[in-house]
Backbone as ProteinMPNN parsed JSONL, in Angstrom:
{"seq_chain_A": "MPIFEFRCQQCQHFFEELVFNRDAPVTCPQCGSDQVAKQMSVSAIKTSRGFVSSAGPSSCSTCSTESCSICSNASGFSSDDRY", "coords_chain_A": {"N_chain_A": [[102.52, 73.125, 102.051], [99.892, 73.606, 104.27], [99.239, 76.446, 104.472], [97.414, 79.341, 105.929], [96.049, 82.514, 105.552], [94.56, 84.598, 107.519], [92.308, 87.052, 109.255], [91.533, 88.94, 111.685], [88.69, 89.257, 113.141], [87.941, 90.885, 115.461], [90.435, 92.515, 116.364], [91.226, 93.192, 113.764], [93.496, 92.485, 112.85], [96.089, 90.872, 110.369], [97.048, 87.887, 109.704], [99.123, 84.476, 109.389], [98.802, 81.115, 109.394], [99.47, 78.072, 110.208], [97.722, 75.226, 109.622], [96.743, 72.073, 110.054], [94.195, 70.487, 110.735], [91.508, 70.733, 109.635], [89.451, 71.598, 111.286], [90.448, 72.191, 113.832], [90.676, 74.834, 116.097], [91.31, 78.563, 115.231], [93.18, 81.116, 116.462], [93.548, 84.388, 116.922], [96.654, 85.97, 117.212], [97.356, 88.269, 118.044], [95.286, 89.268, 119.489], [93.758, 87.176, 120.87], [91.189, 86.353, 120.325], [88.808, 84.273, 119.004], [87.491, 84.755, 116.827], [87.948, 84.753, 113.721], [88.628, 85.215, 110.368], [89.164, 83.415, 107.13], [91.103, 84.073, 104.926], [91.281, 85.056, 101.272], [93.855, 83.592, 99.444], [96.682, 85.069, 97.859], [98.336, 83.816, 94.985], [101.558, 83.396, 93.352], [103.487, 82.823, 90.831], [106.752, 82.666, 89.739], [107.707, 83.158, 86.238], [109.637, 82.781, 83.217], [109.289, 85.596, 82.183], [108.657, 86.732, 84.079], [106.264, 87.426, 87.124], [103.636, 85.758, 87.502], [100.18, 86.384, 88.468], [97.747, 84.894, 90.455], [95.605, 86.74, 91.142], [95.545, 88.426, 88.681], [96.454, 91.147, 86.439], [97.728, 94.013, 87.761], [97.446, 97.369, 88.53], [99.817, 98.248, 89.764], [102.29, 99.94, 91.147], [104.251, 99.976, 92.669], [106.399, 98.369, 92.057], [108.233, 96.325, 89.934], [107.406, 94.167, 89.054], [103.549, 92.723, 87.866], [101.971, 91.903, 89.74], [102.06, 91.277, 93.371], [102.628, 89.721, 96.629], [103.228, 91.677, 98.339], [102.054, 93.848, 97.433], [99.705, 96.557, 97.444], [98.042, 96.187, 95.587], [97.354, 93.927, 95.089], [96.219, 92.052, 97.026], [94.351, 94.325, 98.485], [94.776, 95.435, 100.589], [97.192, 97.163, 102.307], [100.856, 96.477, 102.538], [101.68, 97.263, 104.893], [99.443, 97.227, 106.823], [99.034, 94.145, 106.712], [101.1, 92.664, 109.231]], "CA_chain_A": [[102.105, 73.172, 103.632], [98.822, 74.119, 104.274], [99.626, 77.611, 105.645], [96.466, 80.126, 105.568], [95.98, 83.447, 105.669], [93.104, 84.907, 108.636], [91.885, 88.395, 109.619], [90.923, 88.771, 113.115], [86.964, 89.872, 113.23], [88.004, 91.798, 116.748], [91.137, 93.7, 116.21], [91.417, 93.552, 112.345], [95.139, 91.692, 112.517], [96.195, 89.864, 109.8], [98.103, 86.867, 110.25], [99.306, 83.522, 108.744], [98.662, 80.182, 110.134], [99.813, 76.485, 109.644], [96.571, 74.324, 109.967], [96.618, 70.49, 109.755], [93.333, 69.736, 110.625], [90.542, 72.329, 109.214], [88.484, 71.508, 112.323], [90.966, 72.697, 114.71], [90.234, 76.46, 116.105], [92.382, 79.48, 115.055], [92.734, 82.245, 117.32], [94.62, 85.437, 116.814], [97.665, 86.028, 118.036], [97.299, 89.555, 118.569], [94.154, 89.517, 121.02], [93.397, 85.836, 121.473], [89.982, 86.561, 119.783], [88.874, 82.897, 117.972], [86.538, 85.194, 115.546], [88.88, 85.088, 112.576], [88.107, 85.077, 108.963], [89.95, 83.057, 106.192], [91.416, 85.228, 103.334], [91.428, 84.414, 100.069], [95.182, 83.928, 99.365], [97.176, 85.343, 95.951], [99.134, 82.859, 94.599], [102.277, 84.179, 92.256], [104.289, 82.007, 90.1], [107.988, 83.132, 88.6], [108.206, 82.9, 84.788], [110.879, 83.667, 82.293], [108.719, 86.761, 81.984], [108.317, 87.735, 85.752], [105.561, 86.959, 87.987], [102.303, 85.666, 87.054], [99.101, 86.33, 89.775], [96.238, 84.38, 90.522], [94.755, 88.112, 91.127], [95.352, 89.236, 87.567], [97.277, 92.158, 86.464], [97.464, 94.977, 88.607], [98.215, 98.688, 88.025], [100.82, 98.688, 91.089], [103.351, 101.365, 90.788], [105.451, 100.237, 93.607], [107.455, 97.273, 91.746], [108.096, 95.766, 88.392], [106.018, 92.983, 88.865], [102.209, 93.214, 87.622], [101.245, 91.859, 91.146], [102.914, 90.266, 94.267], [101.881, 89.35, 97.874], [103.52, 92.83, 98.988], [101.742, 94.955, 96.657], [98.531, 96.565, 97.741], [96.648, 96.271, 94.331], [96.976, 92.332, 94.781], [95.421, 91.83, 98.225], [93.237, 95.018, 98.793], [95.252, 96.296, 101.866], [98.457, 97.348, 102.124], [101.818, 95.719, 103.256], [101.761, 97.786, 106.131], [98.399, 96.803, 107.438], [99.093, 92.855, 107.136], [101.444, 92.282, 110.175]], "C_chain_A": [[100.655, 73.855, 103.429], [98.709, 75.223, 105.632], [98.227, 78.809, 104.517], [96.841, 81.366, 106.072], [94.391, 84.184, 106.417], [93.479, 86.317, 108.873], [91.052, 88.388, 110.775], [89.807, 89.567, 113.19], [86.844, 91.193, 114.442], [89.056, 92.658, 116.542], [91.561, 94.157, 114.706], [92.962, 93.24, 111.909], [94.925, 90.842, 111.564], [97.263, 88.947, 109.988], [98.263, 85.507, 109.26], [99.359, 82.23, 109.89], [98.487, 78.708, 109.802], [98.526, 75.821, 110.182], [96.523, 73.011, 109.204], [95.483, 70.255, 109.798], [92.396, 71.283, 110.637], [89.311, 72.419, 110.429], [88.891, 72.343, 113.529], [90.601, 74.484, 114.891], [91.318, 77.214, 115.902], [92.126, 80.569, 115.912], [94.278, 83.189, 116.816], [95.649, 85.704, 117.627], [98.334, 86.929, 118.809], [96.748, 89.702, 120.099], [93.831, 88.214, 121.38], [91.602, 85.583, 120.971], [90.069, 84.677, 118.661], [87.969, 83.455, 117.12], [87.644, 85.605, 114.512], [88.246, 84.573, 111.526], [89.362, 84.661, 108.335], [89.804, 83.891, 105.213], [91.521, 84.522, 102.414], [92.876, 85.086, 99.464], [95.11, 84.214, 97.643], [98.238, 84.571, 95.993], [100.2, 83.599, 93.377], [103.218, 82.749, 92.151], [105.394, 82.708, 89.232], [108.203, 82.442, 87.379], [109.287, 83.408, 84.334], [110.75, 84.709, 81.908], [108.572, 87.456, 82.996], [107.557, 87.08, 86.301], [104.646, 86.804, 87.224], [101.317, 85.406, 88.351], [98.35, 85.626, 89.372], [95.313, 85.418, 90.352], [94.879, 88.713, 89.897], [96.237, 90.143, 87.728], [96.638, 93.243, 87.23], [97.903, 96.263, 87.934], [99.016, 99.318, 89.234], [102.239, 99.234, 90.036], [104.587, 101.396, 91.974], [106.565, 99.005, 93.562], [107.318, 97.166, 90.443], [107.668, 94.897, 88.162], [104.643, 93.056, 88.569], [101.26, 92.914, 88.885], [102.163, 90.784, 92.032], [102.396, 90.33, 95.744], [102.279, 90.603, 98.503], [102.848, 94.047, 98.434], [100.34, 94.804, 97.217], [97.4, 96.316, 97.219], [96.288, 94.752, 94.545], [95.791, 91.841, 95.689], [93.944, 92.787, 98.559], [93.595, 95.681, 100.285], [96.802, 96.291, 101.666], [99.64, 96.631, 102.879], [101.894, 95.818, 104.922], [100.581, 97.533, 107.34], [98.334, 95.289, 107.547], [99.64, 92.419, 108.641], [102.1, 93.081, 111.103]], "O_chain_A": [[100.404, 74.572, 102.46], [98.402, 75.157, 106.822], [98.085, 79.017, 103.312], [97.759, 81.48, 106.884], [93.321, 84.218, 105.808], [94.619, 86.765, 108.756], [89.945, 87.85, 110.788], [90.052, 90.766, 113.328], [86.046, 92.13, 114.433], [88.663, 93.824, 116.513], [92.11, 95.231, 114.458], [93.506, 93.647, 110.883], [93.948, 90.093, 111.563], [98.347, 89.321, 110.437], [97.483, 85.477, 108.307], [99.851, 82.342, 111.012], [97.509, 78.241, 109.218], [98.364, 75.969, 111.394], [96.311, 72.893, 107.997], [95.196, 69.621, 108.783], [92.491, 72.347, 111.249], [88.4, 73.247, 110.391], [88.102, 73.037, 114.17], [90.321, 75.222, 113.946], [92.386, 76.752, 116.302], [90.977, 80.962, 116.113], [95.431, 82.873, 116.522], [95.463, 85.65, 118.843], [99.221, 86.851, 119.66], [97.226, 90.001, 121.193], [93.548, 88.183, 122.578], [90.962, 84.606, 121.359], [90.957, 84.176, 117.97], [87.444, 82.576, 116.437], [88.149, 86.728, 114.53], [87.435, 83.65, 111.604], [90.444, 85.159, 108.646], [88.78, 84.36, 104.715], [91.845, 83.343, 102.553], [93.141, 86.245, 99.147], [94.335, 83.946, 96.725], [99.04, 84.6, 96.927], [99.671, 84.319, 92.529], [103.534, 81.932, 93.016], [105.095, 83.262, 88.174], [108.759, 81.345, 87.33], [109.892, 84.337, 84.868], [111.681, 85.213, 81.279], [108.374, 88.67, 82.961], [107.827, 85.882, 86.215], [104.571, 87.523, 86.227], [101.515, 84.484, 89.142], [98.087, 85.505, 88.176], [94.334, 85.276, 89.619], [94.239, 89.764, 89.875], [96.87, 90.239, 88.78], [95.429, 93.429, 87.37], [98.617, 96.262, 86.931], [98.951, 100.484, 89.623], [102.789, 99.041, 88.952], [105.448, 102.244, 92.206], [107.33, 98.664, 94.464], [106.459, 97.767, 89.798], [107.432, 94.617, 86.987], [104.275, 93.859, 89.427], [100.161, 93.429, 89.092], [102.777, 89.804, 91.61], [101.582, 91.236, 95.918], [101.559, 90.775, 99.487], [103.055, 95.159, 98.919], [99.762, 93.745, 97.463], [96.272, 96.209, 97.701], [95.171, 94.317, 94.263], [94.721, 91.374, 95.298], [92.831, 92.32, 98.8], [92.79, 96.317, 100.966], [97.447, 95.509, 100.966], [99.309, 96.154, 103.964], [102.066, 94.983, 105.81], [100.813, 97.636, 108.545], [97.595, 94.913, 108.457], [98.814, 91.849, 109.354], [102.477, 92.602, 112.172]]}, "name": "protein", "num_of_chains": 1, "seq": "MPIFEFRCQQCQHFFEELVFNRDAPVTCPQCGSDQVAKQMSVSAIKTSRGFVSSAGPSSCSTCSTESCSICSNASGFSSDDRY"}
């Protein structure tokens, strides 16, 4: 499914949006602004040795995986900032 991560340029809110048509406008669900920027998504694959991330290994001390979507090291912001 085409789910993308966005950050509002006006209120800095992070959100995900299901986008079927790339020309369709995306608005911030918090403030309604159409000034949003698509964020680089980090993907992770679970293997027999744990998680492998497209962001590469991190120095995450919050969990036992090398990198994950809730880790502040994986995406450059903390999970509290996202939603």
